[in-house]
PyMOL Python script that loads the backbone (N, CA, C, O; Angstrom):
from pymol import cmd

cmd.read_pdbstr("""\
ATOM      1  N   UNK A   1     -23.063-133.215  50.824  1.00  0.00           N
ATOM      2  CA  UNK A   1     -23.987-132.217  51.344  1.00  0.00           C
ATOM      3  C   UNK A   1     -23.915-131.018  50.418  1.00  0.00           C
ATOM      4  O   UNK A   1     -22.824-130.500  50.178  1.00  0.00           O
ATOM      5  N   UNK A   2     -25.058-130.553  49.882  1.00  0.00           N
ATOM      6  CA  UNK A   2     -25.099-129.427  48.955  1.00  0.00           C
ATOM      7  C   UNK A   2     -25.078-128.130  49.732  1.00  0.00           C
ATOM      8  O   UNK A   2     -25.341-128.084  50.934  1.00  0.00           O
ATOM      9  N   UNK A   3     -24.758-127.090  49.010  1.00  0.00           N
ATOM     10  CA  UNK A   3     -24.694-125.766  49.573  1.00  0.00           C
ATOM     11  C   UNK A   3     -25.553-124.839  48.777  1.00  0.00           C
ATOM     12  O   UNK A   3     -25.218-124.475  47.650  1.00  0.00           O
ATOM     13  N   UNK A   4     -26.671-124.452  49.361  1.00  0.00           N
ATOM     14  CA  UNK A   4     -27.568-123.508  48.673  1.00  0.00           C
ATOM     15  C   UNK A   4     -27.326-122.162  49.307  1.00  0.00           C
ATOM     16  O   UNK A   4     -27.248-122.034  50.529  1.00  0.00           O
ATOM     17  N   UNK A   5     -27.212-121.180  48.477  1.00  0.00           N
ATOM     18  CA  UNK A   5     -26.867-119.865  48.970  1.00  0.00           C
ATOM     19  C   UNK A   5     -27.557-118.775  48.161  1.00  0.00           C
ATOM     20  O   UNK A   5     -27.413-118.703  46.941  1.00  0.00           O
ATOM     21  N   UNK A   6     -28.290-117.948  48.844  1.00  0.00           N
ATOM     22  CA  UNK A   6     -28.939-116.830  48.126  1.00  0.00           C
ATOM     23  C   UNK A   6     -28.630-115.547  48.841  1.00  0.00           C
ATOM     24  O   UNK A   6     -28.349-115.535  50.039  1.00  0.00           O
ATOM     25  N   UNK A   7     -28.684-114.480  48.104  1.00  0.00           N
ATOM     26  CA  UNK A   7     -28.450-113.167  48.675  1.00  0.00           C
ATOM     27  C   UNK A   7     -29.536-112.201  48.178  1.00  0.00           C
ATOM     28  O   UNK A   7     -29.980-112.273  47.032  1.00  0.00           O
ATOM     29  N   UNK A   8     -29.931-111.334  49.038  1.00  0.00           N
ATOM     30  CA  UNK A   8     -30.852-110.277  48.628  1.00  0.00           C
ATOM     31  C   UNK A   8     -29.960-109.035  48.282  1.00  0.00           C
ATOM     32  O   UNK A   8     -29.344-108.439  49.165  1.00  0.00           O
ATOM     33  N   UNK A   9     -29.918-108.691  47.052  1.00  0.00           N
ATOM     34  CA  UNK A   9     -29.086-107.545  46.631  1.00  0.00           C
ATOM     35  C   UNK A   9     -29.944-106.312  46.333  1.00  0.00           C
ATOM     36  O   UNK A   9     -29.469-105.356  45.718  1.00  0.00           O
ATOM     37  N   UNK A  10     -31.188-106.336  46.763  1.00  0.00           N
ATOM     38  CA  UNK A  10     -32.050-105.180  46.508  1.00  0.00           C
ATOM     39  C   UNK A  10     -31.618-104.014  47.412  1.00  0.00           C
ATOM     40  O   UNK A  10     -31.101-104.200  48.514  1.00  0.00           O
ATOM     41  N   UNK A  11     -31.848-102.852  46.906  1.00  0.00           N
ATOM     42  CA  UNK A  11     -31.580-101.634  47.715  1.00  0.00           C
ATOM     43  C   UNK A  11     -32.885-100.922  47.948  1.00  0.00           C
ATOM     44  O   UNK A  11     -33.782-100.961  47.105  1.00  0.00           O
ATOM     45  N   UNK A  12     -33.001-100.263  49.100  1.00  0.00           N
ATOM     46  CA  UNK A  12     -34.216 -99.590  49.460  1.00  0.00           C
ATOM     47  C   UNK A  12     -34.241 -98.156  48.985  1.00  0.00           C
ATOM     48  O   UNK A  12     -35.175 -97.433  49.333  1.00  0.00           O
ATOM     49  N   UNK A  13     -33.270 -97.699  48.210  1.00  0.00           N
ATOM     50  CA  UNK A  13     -33.290 -96.327  47.775  1.00  0.00           C
ATOM     51  C   UNK A  13     -32.825 -96.260  46.321  1.00  0.00           C
ATOM     52  O   UNK A  13     -32.021 -97.073  45.864  1.00  0.00           O
ATOM     53  N   UNK A  14     -33.359 -95.266  45.614  1.00  0.00           N
ATOM     54  CA  UNK A  14     -32.944 -95.139  44.234  1.00  0.00           C
ATOM     55  C   UNK A  14     -31.513 -94.593  44.144  1.00  0.00           C
ATOM     56  O   UNK A  14     -31.031 -93.902  45.042  1.00  0.00           O
ATOM     57  N   UNK A  15     -30.867 -94.920  43.052  1.00  0.00           N
ATOM     58  CA  UNK A  15     -29.477 -94.470  42.832  1.00  0.00           C
ATOM     59  C   UNK A  15     -29.421 -93.227  41.952  1.00  0.00           C
ATOM     60  O   UNK A  15     -28.430 -93.014  41.253  1.00  0.00           O
ATOM     61  N   UNK A  16     -30.448 -92.417  41.976  1.00  0.00           N
ATOM     62  CA  UNK A  16     -30.462 -91.208  41.164  1.00  0.00           C
ATOM     63  C   UNK A  16     -29.939 -90.028  41.968  1.00  0.00           C
ATOM     64  O   UNK A  16     -29.847 -88.917  41.446  1.00  0.00           O
ATOM     65  N   UNK A  17     -29.603 -90.249  43.202  1.00  0.00           N
ATOM     66  CA  UNK A  17     -29.033 -89.154  44.028  1.00  0.00           C
ATOM     67  C   UNK A  17     -27.789 -89.630  44.692  1.00  0.00           C
ATOM     68  O   UNK A  17     -27.613 -90.834  44.876  1.00  0.00           O
ATOM     69  N   UNK A  18     -26.897 -88.712  45.067  1.00  0.00           N
ATOM     70  CA  UNK A  18     -25.689 -89.169  45.745  1.00  0.00           C
ATOM     71  C   UNK A  18     -26.042 -89.643  47.163  1.00  0.00           C
ATOM     72  O   UNK A  18     -26.970 -89.120  47.780  1.00  0.00           O
ATOM     73  N   UNK A  19     -25.310 -90.620  47.668  1.00  0.00           N
ATOM     74  CA  UNK A  19     -25.531 -91.061  49.033  1.00  0.00           C
ATOM     75  C   UNK A  19     -25.218 -89.918  49.970  1.00  0.00           C
ATOM     76  O   UNK A  19     -24.363 -89.080  49.685  1.00  0.00           O
ATOM     77  N   UNK A  20     -25.914 -89.891  51.084  1.00  0.00           N
ATOM     78  CA  UNK A  20     -25.734 -88.808  52.028  1.00  0.00           C
ATOM     79  C   UNK A  20     -24.504 -88.888  52.891  1.00  0.00           C
ATOM     80  O   UNK A  20     -24.331 -89.848  53.643  1.00  0.00           O
ATOM     81  N   UNK A  21     -23.661 -87.915  52.799  1.00  0.00           N
ATOM     82  CA  UNK A  21     -22.574 -87.739  53.762  1.00  0.00           C
ATOM     83  C   UNK A  21     -21.475 -88.772  53.729  1.00  0.00           C
ATOM     84  O   UNK A  21     -21.646 -89.885  53.232  1.00  0.00           O
ATOM     85  N   UNK A  22     -20.353 -88.379  54.265  1.00  0.00           N
ATOM     86  CA  UNK A  22     -19.174 -89.202  54.325  1.00  0.00           C
ATOM     87  C   UNK A  22     -19.404 -90.417  55.256  1.00  0.00           C
ATOM     88  O   UNK A  22     -18.914 -91.512  54.979  1.00  0.00           O
ATOM     89  N   UNK A  23     -20.125 -90.222  56.320  1.00  0.00           N
ATOM     90  CA  UNK A  23     -20.390 -91.313  57.283  1.00  0.00           C
ATOM     91  C   UNK A  23     -21.163 -92.425  56.588  1.00  0.00           C
ATOM     92  O   UNK A  23     -20.824 -93.600  56.731  1.00  0.00           O
ATOM     93  N   UNK A  24     -22.183 -92.068  55.846  1.00  0.00           N
ATOM     94  CA  UNK A  24     -22.970 -93.089  55.126  1.00  0.00           C
ATOM     95  C   UNK A  24     -22.117 -93.760  54.029  1.00  0.00           C
ATOM     96  O   UNK A  24     -22.185 -94.976  53.850  1.00  0.00           O
ATOM     97  N   UNK A  25     -21.351 -93.000  53.331  1.00  0.00           N
ATOM     98  CA  UNK A  25     -20.483 -93.521  52.301  1.00  0.00           C
ATOM     99  C   UNK A  25     -19.497 -94.544  52.888  1.00  0.00           C
ATOM    100  O   UNK A  25     -19.272 -95.614  52.323  1.00  0.00           O
ATOM    101  N   UNK A  26     -18.934 -94.186  54.011  1.00  0.00           N
ATOM    102  CA  UNK A  26     -17.995 -95.069  54.690  1.00  0.00           C
ATOM    103  C   UNK A  26     -18.667 -96.364  55.170  1.00  0.00           C
ATOM    104  O   UNK A  26     -18.110 -97.454  55.039  1.00  0.00           O
ATOM    105  N   UNK A  27     -19.849 -96.221  55.714  1.00  0.00           N
ATOM    106  CA  UNK A  27     -20.598 -97.387  56.155  1.00  0.00           C
ATOM    107  C   UNK A  27     -20.933 -98.332  54.993  1.00  0.00           C
ATOM    108  O   UNK A  27     -20.801 -99.549  55.120  1.00  0.00           O
ATOM    109  N   UNK A  28     -21.374 -97.755  53.843  1.00  0.00           N
ATOM    110  CA  UNK A  28     -21.681 -98.534  52.655  1.00  0.00           C
ATOM    111  C   UNK A  28     -20.420 -99.281  52.157  1.00  0.00           C
ATOM    112  O   UNK A  28     -20.470-100.472  51.848  1.00  0.00           O
ATOM    113  N   UNK A  29     -19.310 -98.556  52.091  1.00  0.00           N
ATOM    114  CA  UNK A  29     -18.064 -99.111  51.620  1.00  0.00           C
ATOM    115  C   UNK A  29     -17.623-100.254  52.527  1.00  0.00           C
ATOM    116  O   UNK A  29     -17.184-101.298  52.045  1.00  0.00           O
ATOM    117  N   UNK A  30     -17.738-100.061  53.836  1.00  0.00           N
ATOM    118  CA  UNK A  30     -17.400-101.120  54.791  1.00  0.00           C
ATOM    119  C   UNK A  30     -18.301-102.359  54.616  1.00  0.00           C
ATOM    120  O   UNK A  30     -17.828-103.495  54.634  1.00  0.00           O
ATOM    121  N   UNK A  31     -19.577-102.114  54.452  1.00  0.00           N
ATOM    122  CA  UNK A  31     -20.487-103.239  54.215  1.00  0.00           C
ATOM    123  C   UNK A  31     -20.123-103.978  52.917  1.00  0.00           C
ATOM    124  O   UNK A  31     -20.112-105.208  52.880  1.00  0.00           O
ATOM    125  N   UNK A  32     -19.831-103.227  51.869  1.00  0.00           N
ATOM    126  CA  UNK A  32     -19.541-103.868  50.584  1.00  0.00           C
ATOM    127  C   UNK A  32     -18.227-104.694  50.676  1.00  0.00           C
ATOM    128  O   UNK A  32     -18.127-105.774  50.094  1.00  0.00           O
ATOM    129  N   UNK A  33     -17.242-104.171  51.406  1.00  0.00           N
ATOM    130  CA  UNK A  33     -16.011-104.902  51.586  1.00  0.00           C
ATOM    131  C   UNK A  33     -16.232-106.237  52.326  1.00  0.00           C
ATOM    132  O   UNK A  33     -15.709-107.276  51.926  1.00  0.00           O
ATOM    133  N   UNK A  34     -17.011-106.180  53.404  1.00  0.00           N
ATOM    134  CA  UNK A  34     -17.310-107.409  54.148  1.00  0.00           C
ATOM    135  C   UNK A  34     -18.095-108.377  53.270  1.00  0.00           C
ATOM    136  O   UNK A  34     -17.833-109.579  53.279  1.00  0.00           O
ATOM    137  N   UNK A  35     -19.028-107.871  52.537  1.00  0.00           N
ATOM    138  CA  UNK A  35     -19.854-108.696  51.636  1.00  0.00           C
ATOM    139  C   UNK A  35     -18.969-109.359  50.565  1.00  0.00           C
ATOM    140  O   UNK A  35     -19.103-110.548  50.274  1.00  0.00           O
ATOM    141  N   UNK A  36     -18.076-108.566  49.998  1.00  0.00           N
ATOM    142  CA  UNK A  36     -17.160-109.128  48.970  1.00  0.00           C
ATOM    143  C   UNK A  36     -16.244-110.204  49.527  1.00  0.00           C
ATOM    144  O   UNK A  36     -15.992-111.216  48.873  1.00  0.00           O
ATOM    145  N   UNK A  37     -15.744-109.982  50.746  1.00  0.00           N
ATOM    146  CA  UNK A  37     -14.857-110.965  51.387  1.00  0.00           C
ATOM    147  C   UNK A  37     -15.586-112.283  51.555  1.00  0.00           C
ATOM    148  O   UNK A  37     -15.007-113.349  51.347  1.00  0.00           O
ATOM    149  N   UNK A  38     -16.859-112.215  51.930  1.00  0.00           N
ATOM    150  CA  UNK A  38     -17.666-113.410  52.110  1.00  0.00           C
ATOM    151  C   UNK A  38     -17.785-114.148  50.782  1.00  0.00           C
ATOM    152  O   UNK A  38     -17.645-115.369  50.719  1.00  0.00           O
ATOM    153  N   UNK A  39     -18.051-113.376  49.710  1.00  0.00           N
ATOM    154  CA  UNK A  39     -18.156-114.026  48.403  1.00  0.00           C
ATOM    155  C   UNK A  39     -16.800-114.604  47.957  1.00  0.00           C
ATOM    156  O   UNK A  39     -16.757-115.653  47.313  1.00  0.00           O
ATOM    157  N   UNK A  40     -15.733-113.944  48.288  1.00  0.00           N
ATOM    158  CA  UNK A  40     -14.373-114.464  47.961  1.00  0.00           C
ATOM    159  C   UNK A  40     -14.169-115.836  48.587  1.00  0.00           C
ATOM    160  O   UNK A  40     -13.645-116.745  47.943  1.00  0.00           O
ATOM    161  N   UNK A  41     -14.582-115.986  49.841  1.00  0.00           N
ATOM    162  CA  UNK A  41     -14.424-117.281  50.501  1.00  0.00           C
ATOM    163  C   UNK A  41     -15.289-118.359  49.828  1.00  0.00           C
ATOM    164  O   UNK A  41     -14.890-119.516  49.703  1.00  0.00           O
ATOM    165  N   UNK A  42     -16.490-117.934  49.400  1.00  0.00           N
ATOM    166  CA  UNK A  42     -17.344-118.922  48.687  1.00  0.00           C
ATOM    167  C   UNK A  42     -16.709-119.336  47.363  1.00  0.00           C
ATOM    168  O   UNK A  42     -16.748-120.509  46.990  1.00  0.00           O
ATOM    169  N   UNK A  43     -16.129-118.378  46.660  1.00  0.00           N
ATOM    170  CA  UNK A  43     -15.471-118.687  45.390  1.00  0.00           C
ATOM    171  C   UNK A  43     -14.273-119.654  45.603  1.00  0.00           C
ATOM    172  O   UNK A  43     -14.039-120.548  44.791  1.00  0.00           O
ATOM    173  N   UNK A  44     -13.544-119.459  46.683  1.00  0.00           N
ATOM    174  CA  UNK A  44     -12.457-120.375  46.995  1.00  0.00           C
ATOM    175  C   UNK A  44     -12.978-121.799  47.188  1.00  0.00           C
ATOM    176  O   UNK A  44     -12.367-122.761  46.722  1.00  0.00           O
ATOM    177  N   UNK A  45     -14.127-121.926  47.887  1.00  0.00           N
ATOM    178  CA  UNK A  45     -14.724-123.216  48.096  1.00  0.00           C
ATOM    179  C   UNK A  45     -15.158-123.856  46.756  1.00  0.00           C
ATOM    180  O   UNK A  45     -15.002-125.059  46.544  1.00  0.00           O
ATOM    181  N   UNK A  46     -15.697-123.025  45.879  1.00  0.00           N
ATOM    182  CA  UNK A  46     -16.108-123.513  44.566  1.00  0.00           C
ATOM    183  C   UNK A  46     -14.905-124.022  43.786  1.00  0.00           C
ATOM    184  O   UNK A  46     -14.949-125.073  43.148  1.00  0.00           O
ATOM    185  N   UNK A  47     -13.822-123.238  43.858  1.00  0.00           N
ATOM    186  CA  UNK A  47     -12.603-123.645  43.131  1.00  0.00           C
ATOM    187  C   UNK A  47     -12.091-124.972  43.664  1.00  0.00           C
ATOM    188  O   UNK A  47     -11.648-125.816  42.886  1.00  0.00           O
ATOM    189  N   UNK A  48     -12.143-125.174  44.981  1.00  0.00           N
ATOM    190  CA  UNK A  48     -11.673-126.433  45.542  1.00  0.00           C
ATOM    191  C   UNK A  48     -12.589-127.571  45.113  1.00  0.00           C
ATOM    192  O   UNK A  48     -12.100-128.659  44.806  1.00  0.00           O
ATOM    193  N   UNK A  49     -13.869-127.361  45.082  1.00  0.00           N
ATOM    194  CA  UNK A  49     -14.776-128.422  44.591  1.00  0.00           C
ATOM    195  C   UNK A  49     -14.515-128.761  43.165  1.00  0.00           C
ATOM    196  O   UNK A  49     -14.560-129.934  42.794  1.00  0.00           O
ATOM    197  N   UNK A  50     -14.245-127.787  42.352  1.00  0.00           N
ATOM    198  CA  UNK A  50     -13.927-128.037  40.955  1.00  0.00           C
ATOM    199  C   UNK A  50     -12.638-128.835  40.849  1.00  0.00           C
ATOM    200  O   UNK A  50     -12.544-129.756  40.038  1.00  0.00           O
ATOM    201  N   UNK A  51     -11.666-128.500  41.645  1.00  0.00           N
ATOM    202  CA  UNK A  51     -10.382-129.249  41.680  1.00  0.00           C
ATOM    203  C   UNK A  51     -10.614-130.682  42.091  1.00  0.00           C
ATOM    204  O   UNK A  51     -10.093-131.605  41.465  1.00  0.00           O
ATOM    205  N   UNK A  52     -11.391-130.876  43.138  1.00  0.00           N
ATOM    206  CA  UNK A  52     -11.712-132.253  43.582  1.00  0.00           C
ATOM    207  C   UNK A  52     -12.499-133.060  42.513  1.00  0.00           C
ATOM    208  O   UNK A  52     -12.421-134.288  42.458  1.00  0.00           O
ATOM    209  N   UNK A  53     -13.224-132.356  41.709  1.00  0.00           N
ATOM    210  CA  UNK A  53     -13.993-133.029  40.623  1.00  0.00           C
ATOM    211  C   UNK A  53     -13.185-133.244  39.375  1.00  0.00           C
ATOM    212  O   UNK A  53     -13.700-133.724  38.366  1.00  0.00           O
ATOM    213  N   UNK A  54     -11.903-132.888  39.439  1.00  0.00           N
ATOM    214  CA  UNK A  54     -11.010-133.091  38.298  1.00  0.00           C
ATOM    215  C   UNK A  54     -11.119-132.017  37.233  1.00  0.00           C
ATOM    216  O   UNK A  54     -10.644-132.204  36.112  1.00  0.00           O
ATOM    217  N   UNK A  55     -11.723-130.922  37.560  1.00  0.00           N
ATOM    218  CA  UNK A  55     -11.870-129.814  36.585  1.00  0.00           C
ATOM    219  C   UNK A  55     -10.859-128.731  36.866  1.00  0.00           C
ATOM    220  O   UNK A  55     -11.183-127.595  37.210  1.00  0.00           O
ATOM    221  N   UNK A  56      -9.616-129.141  36.702  1.00  0.00           N
ATOM    222  CA  UNK A  56      -8.470-128.283  37.063  1.00  0.00           C
ATOM    223  C   UNK A  56      -8.439-126.939  36.338  1.00  0.00           C
ATOM    224  O   UNK A  56      -8.164-125.915  36.965  1.00  0.00           O
ATOM    225  N   UNK A  57      -8.721-126.918  34.996  1.00  0.00           N
ATOM    226  CA  UNK A  57      -8.725-125.677  34.270  1.00  0.00           C
ATOM    227  C   UNK A  57      -9.724-124.707  34.798  1.00  0.00           C
ATOM    228  O   UNK A  57      -9.428-123.521  34.947  1.00  0.00           O
ATOM    229  N   UNK A  58     -10.916-125.192  35.088  1.00  0.00           N
ATOM    230  CA  UNK A  58     -11.982-124.322  35.648  1.00  0.00           C
ATOM    231  C   UNK A  58     -11.537-123.821  37.033  1.00  0.00           C
ATOM    232  O   UNK A  58     -11.719-122.654  37.379  1.00  0.00           O
ATOM    233  N   UNK A  59     -10.946-124.748  37.814  1.00  0.00           N
ATOM    234  CA  UNK A  59     -10.509-124.348  39.162  1.00  0.00           C
ATOM    235  C   UNK A  59      -9.436-123.293  39.096  1.00  0.00           C
ATOM    236  O   UNK A  59      -9.421-122.394  39.937  1.00  0.00           O
ATOM    237  N   UNK A  60      -8.534-123.359  38.130  1.00  0.00           N
ATOM    238  CA  UNK A  60      -7.517-122.347  37.953  1.00  0.00           C
ATOM    239  C   UNK A  60      -8.109-120.986  37.607  1.00  0.00           C
ATOM    240  O   UNK A  60      -7.645-119.953  38.089  1.00  0.00           O
ATOM    241  N   UNK A  61      -9.131-121.001  36.772  1.00  0.00           N
ATOM    242  CA  UNK A  61      -9.780-119.760  36.400  1.00  0.00           C
ATOM    243  C   UNK A  61     -10.479-119.129  37.605  1.00  0.00           C
ATOM    244  O   UNK A  61     -10.412-117.917  37.808  1.00  0.00           O
ATOM    245  N   UNK A  62     -11.145-119.959  38.395  1.00  0.00           N
ATOM    246  CA  UNK A  62     -11.808-119.466  39.585  1.00  0.00           C
ATOM    247  C   UNK A  62     -10.786-118.904  40.577  1.00  0.00           C
ATOM    248  O   UNK A  62     -11.009-117.859  41.187  1.00  0.00           O
ATOM    249  N   UNK A  63      -9.660-119.614  40.729  1.00  0.00           N
ATOM    250  CA  UNK A  63      -8.576-119.111  41.589  1.00  0.00           C
ATOM    251  C   UNK A  63      -8.052-117.765  41.129  1.00  0.00           C
ATOM    252  O   UNK A  63      -7.809-116.876  41.945  1.00  0.00           O
ATOM    253  N   UNK A  64      -7.873-117.608  39.802  1.00  0.00           N
ATOM    254  CA  UNK A  64      -7.439-116.335  39.282  1.00  0.00           C
ATOM    255  C   UNK A  64      -8.446-115.248  39.589  1.00  0.00           C
ATOM    256  O   UNK A  64      -8.069-114.125  39.926  1.00  0.00           O
ATOM    257  N   UNK A  65      -9.710-115.566  39.478  1.00  0.00           N
ATOM    258  CA  UNK A  65     -10.755-114.601  39.786  1.00  0.00           C
ATOM    259  C   UNK A  65     -10.722-114.206  41.261  1.00  0.00           C
ATOM    260  O   UNK A  65     -10.917-113.043  41.615  1.00  0.00           O
ATOM    261  N   UNK A  66     -10.465-115.220  42.125  1.00  0.00           N
ATOM    262  CA  UNK A  66     -10.392-114.948  43.574  1.00  0.00           C
ATOM    263  C   UNK A  66      -9.222-114.007  43.849  1.00  0.00           C
ATOM    264  O   UNK A  66      -9.357-113.096  44.666  1.00  0.00           O
ATOM    265  N   UNK A  67      -8.084-114.201  43.194  1.00  0.00           N
ATOM    266  CA  UNK A  67      -6.940-113.329  43.369  1.00  0.00           C
ATOM    267  C   UNK A  67      -7.261-111.900  42.944  1.00  0.00           C
ATOM    268  O   UNK A  67      -6.902-110.945  43.633  1.00  0.00           O
ATOM    269  N   UNK A  68      -7.935-111.758  41.809  1.00  0.00           N
ATOM    270  CA  UNK A  68      -8.347-110.418  41.345  1.00  0.00           C
ATOM    271  C   UNK A  68      -9.324-109.776  42.326  1.00  0.00           C
ATOM    272  O   UNK A  68      -9.235-108.593  42.653  1.00  0.00           O
ATOM    273  N   UNK A  69     -10.274-110.623  42.786  1.00  0.00           N
ATOM    274  CA  UNK A  69     -11.277-110.171  43.753  1.00  0.00           C
ATOM    275  C   UNK A  69     -10.572-109.659  45.021  1.00  0.00           C
ATOM    276  O   UNK A  69     -10.919-108.609  45.561  1.00  0.00           O
ATOM    277  N   UNK A  70      -9.580-110.427  45.477  1.00  0.00           N
ATOM    278  CA  UNK A  70      -8.824-110.080  46.659  1.00  0.00           C
ATOM    279  C   UNK A  70      -8.077-108.744  46.497  1.00  0.00           C
ATOM    280  O   UNK A  70      -8.033-107.914  47.405  1.00  0.00           O
ATOM    281  N   UNK A  71      -7.495-108.575  45.302  1.00  0.00           N
ATOM    282  CA  UNK A  71      -6.795-107.280  45.072  1.00  0.00           C
ATOM    283  C   UNK A  71      -7.769-106.122  45.099  1.00  0.00           C
ATOM    284  O   UNK A  71      -7.442-105.056  45.620  1.00  0.00           O
ATOM    285  N   UNK A  72      -8.940-106.303  44.557  1.00  0.00           N
ATOM    286  CA  UNK A  72      -9.961-105.257  44.605  1.00  0.00           C
ATOM    287  C   UNK A  72     -10.387-104.983  46.063  1.00  0.00           C
ATOM    288  O   UNK A  72     -10.564-103.833  46.467  1.00  0.00           O
ATOM    289  N   UNK A  73     -10.542-106.046  46.819  1.00  0.00           N
ATOM    290  CA  UNK A  73     -10.923-105.858  48.239  1.00  0.00           C
ATOM    291  C   UNK A  73      -9.805-105.150  49.005  1.00  0.00           C
ATOM    292  O   UNK A  73     -10.074-104.346  49.898  1.00  0.00           O
ATOM    293  N   UNK A  74      -8.574-105.443  48.663  1.00  0.00           N
ATOM    294  CA  UNK A  74      -7.418-104.752  49.332  1.00  0.00           C
ATOM    295  C   UNK A  74      -7.501-103.276  49.053  1.00  0.00           C
ATOM    296  O   UNK A  74      -7.237-102.474  49.948  1.00  0.00           O
ATOM    297  N   UNK A  75      -7.853-102.888  47.860  1.00  0.00           N
ATOM    298  CA  UNK A  75      -7.962-101.472  47.494  1.00  0.00           C
ATOM    299  C   UNK A  75      -9.145-100.841  48.252  1.00  0.00           C
ATOM    300  O   UNK A  75      -9.047 -99.699  48.702  1.00  0.00           O
ATOM    301  N   UNK A  76     -10.244-101.565  48.392  1.00  0.00           N
ATOM    302  CA  UNK A  76     -11.372-101.017  49.140  1.00  0.00           C
ATOM    303  C   UNK A  76     -10.963-100.840  50.613  1.00  0.00           C
ATOM    304  O   UNK A  76     -11.307 -99.832  51.230  1.00  0.00           O
ATOM    305  N   UNK A  77     -10.244-101.799  51.169  1.00  0.00           N
ATOM    306  CA  UNK A  77      -9.781-101.697  52.543  1.00  0.00           C
ATOM    307  C   UNK A  77      -8.869-100.495  52.729  1.00  0.00           C
ATOM    308  O   UNK A  77      -8.961 -99.789  53.733  1.00  0.00           O
ATOM    309  N   UNK A  78      -7.985-100.263  51.760  1.00  0.00           N
ATOM    310  CA  UNK A  78      -7.100 -99.101  51.801  1.00  0.00           C
ATOM    311  C   UNK A  78      -7.879 -97.813  51.749  1.00  0.00           C
ATOM    312  O   UNK A  78      -7.567 -96.862  52.466  1.00  0.00           O
ATOM    313  N   UNK A  79      -8.895 -97.771  50.901  1.00  0.00           N
ATOM    314  CA  UNK A  79      -9.753 -96.585  50.831  1.00  0.00           C
ATOM    315  C   UNK A  79     -10.405 -96.334  52.144  1.00  0.00           C
ATOM    316  O   UNK A  79     -10.493 -95.186  52.581  1.00  0.00           O
ATOM    317  N   UNK A  80     -10.882 -97.398  52.810  1.00  0.00           N
ATOM    318  CA  UNK A  80     -11.528 -97.226  54.142  1.00  0.00           C
ATOM    319  C   UNK A  80     -10.520 -96.655  55.175  1.00  0.00           C
ATOM    320  O   UNK A  80     -10.865 -95.804  55.994  1.00  0.00           O
ATOM    321  N   UNK A  81      -9.281 -97.147  55.107  1.00  0.00           N
ATOM    322  CA  UNK A  81      -8.255 -96.631  56.009  1.00  0.00           C
ATOM    323  C   UNK A  81      -8.076 -95.111  55.831  1.00  0.00           C
ATOM    324  O   UNK A  81      -7.945 -94.366  56.802  1.00  0.00           O
ATOM    325  N   UNK A  82      -8.076 -94.684  54.576  1.00  0.00           N
ATOM    326  CA  UNK A  82      -7.955 -93.243  54.318  1.00  0.00           C
ATOM    327  C   UNK A  82      -9.122 -92.444  54.839  1.00  0.00           C
ATOM    328  O   UNK A  82      -8.999 -91.237  55.051  1.00  0.00           O
ATOM    329  N   UNK A  83     -10.254 -93.089  55.050  1.00  0.00           N
ATOM    330  CA  UNK A  83     -11.421 -92.384  55.545  1.00  0.00           C
ATOM    331  C   UNK A  83     -11.489 -92.302  57.060  1.00  0.00           C
ATOM    332  O   UNK A  83     -12.337 -91.591  57.599  1.00  0.00           O
ATOM    333  N   UNK A  84     -10.620 -93.008  57.750  1.00  0.00           N
ATOM    334  CA  UNK A  84     -10.633 -93.000  59.211  1.00  0.00           C
ATOM    335  C   UNK A  84      -9.884 -91.819  59.763  1.00  0.00           C
ATOM    336  O   UNK A  84      -9.795 -91.657  60.980  1.00  0.00           O
TER     337      UNK A  84
END
""", "prot")
cmd.dss("prot")
cmd.show_as("cartoon", "prot")
cmd.util.cbc("prot")
cmd.orient("prot")
């Protein structure tokens, strides 16, 4: 069974101005963290599929990327804690 996945990454506002207020910044950061965690899970699945297909070196690279992604997400989560 195939897995087709698309995301809309468009934004409804230009990035030529700072985002409004701490509340909005916190909400955006929270959204981005959840979004990244979702992608991290998808990357883990891709790594496992590569491993099952006998593409161990590629799977190892994806796993390393997942670990780096997770570290970045941990830092975003920490930043959110500081905003509470």
